[in-house]
C-alpha positions, 0 to 999 in steps of 0.5 A, a space after each residue: 783800135 779803140 778802147 772803152 775805159 768807163 761805162 755809167 748811166 744816166 738813170 732817168 726812166 725811159 729818157 735813161 741814156 749811156 755815158 761811153 769813155 774811152 780812146 780811139 773811139 771816134 771812127 771806129 765806135 758804131 753810134 748807129 744803134 742808138 739812131 731810130 730813123 735813116 738820117 744824121 745832121 753832125 752839127 759841128 763848128 769850124 774848128 773842130 771840123 777839121 779835126 774830127 769831122 770825117 772820123 765822126 761821120 764813120 760812127 754812123 755806118 748804113 745812115 745818111 749823114 748831112 752836116 751843118 758847120 756853125 762858126 766857132 766861139 760863145 758869141 755865136 751862141 745866139 738866134 742867127 746861129 741857131 737858125 743855120 741848124 734849122 736852115 740845114 735841116 729844112 734844106 736837106 728835108 730831115 723829118 721828125 725821124 732824124 737825129 741830130 748829132 753835137 761834135 764839139 765843145 759846149 757851145 756846140 752841144 748846147 745850140 745842137 740839143 736846143 735846136 733838137 729840141 724845137 726842130 719838128 717839136 722834138 727830134 733825138 740827139 747824141 752828144 760827142 763831146 771833144 772839150 773838157 769842159 763839155 765832157 765833164 758838164 754840159 754834155 750830161 744832164 740835158 740842158 740845152 740853150 742860146 745866150 741873151 745880150 743880158 743873160 748867159 743861156 737864158 734862153 733853152 729847153 730841157 732835152 736829154 741825149 740818147 748817149 754821150 760818146 767821150 772819146 779822151 784822145 779829143 782832149 791832146 789837141 786843146 788849147 792849155 786854155 780849155 784844158 784849165 776851163 774843163 777843170 773848174 768844173 771837175 773841181 766843182 764836183 769835188 767841192 759840192 759832193 766828193 771830198 774824197 775826189 777833191 783829194 784825188 785831185 790834188 793828188 793828181 793835178 800834175 797829170 791832169 795838167 799834162 794830159 795823161 790819159 788815165 788821169 783824165 779818164 778817171 777825172 771825167 767818169 768821176 765827173 760824170 758819175 757826180 752829175 748823173 747822180 745828181 741829175 737822177 735825183 733832180 732832173 729839172 732843177 727844182 732843188 738838188 740840182 742847182 748845187 751844179 752852179 757852184 760859182 756858176 752866179 758870180 761866173 756868168 756876171 763875169 761872162 756877160 760883162 767881159 763879152 761872150 767868148 772874151 772869158 772862157 766859161 769855166 774860167 769865169 766859173 773858177 773865179 766864181 768859186 773862189 768869190 763862193 768860197 770867200 762869201 762861205 767863210 764870211 757866211 760862217 759856213 766853212 773855216 778860212 783853211 777850207 776857202 785857201 784849201 779851194 783856192 789853191 786847187 784853182 789857182 793849180 789848174 791856170 785859172 784866174 783868180 779875180 774877175 776883170 778890173 774894170 767890174 764893180 760890185 754894182 756891175 755883179 749885182 745887175 748882172 747876177 739880178 737875172 741869174 735863172 736861180 733867182 726866185 721872186 726877187 731874190 738873189 740865190 746863191 750856192 756856197 759851201 757848207 763844208 768841202 765836199 757839201 753845197 746848198 742853195 741859199 737866198 739868205 746870204 747877208 747883203 754886207 756879207 754879200 757886199 764886202 765879198 764882192 768890194 774885195 774882188 773888184 779891188 782885187 786886195 785881199 
């Protein structure tokens, strides 16, 4: 039997959709009501397929279910791998009435969503995220895309899913490193918008690290609620939604420099949030005590504090210059005005930014 723990809705008018959070959902929860046509194409990878593919197929009774299995890893989030999805859709003669299903982590979700946005100029898709990071972040909000050698997620589209189905049981098979990576995005929500949630995380971190189903369910729900609220106010990142990128400008630079897949996205974001907190202190926004509070929580989630040892301030600046938030050549960063309140700014002093980059590249406190 399955158990639905929580439900919420991303409110986007006619594009609104539910997020369903529970235990034992895969293999038992009927998603066929979210499929308008008669065909489904499940997009997954070779790791997740061995664990959950058969259960996912059972969620679509009465539908023709085809499958395309991609190689696993961030380094495959590119054009050639994306074409494997189109090849499978065309080979199986899927029409514009088909529905794509993303079964996997953030890479699978981003690529399946982008394929759905493009195939025959747009078909529906469903998110079934199986990692903590994808459950609390990438599966919600409609951002899809692939990486380019010169920048992460630089090619993509906004394309909202029909439904997000989150089975917390899938987290029991995650490697510990993946759990920590997901917790980076969870911590982000407390830092940017919900100080009460941040306090809850400080108290519950040990339970989250040991994968308590109750603690995980609560963390996922509160994270999804925060993101849903922001997305409802700013679907296409015209303003407010950019605060969801706390730590991401630094983090994306780390991922690109290290080579996609060397650092997990959440690991890079964790370090990036520490760097953003440090710069926020230098800008006179938050206190040293607030910075240290953020750092201690990120450390307690098992995340790295320092960027790659060979990375220089020049490397950071070159890579951050192609960040999607930049406008007219101005570097825009997400900083903390206070715990629970973030701002996007292009006004950070060059000397303060240089000092933060120097500190973290030298690994000196």
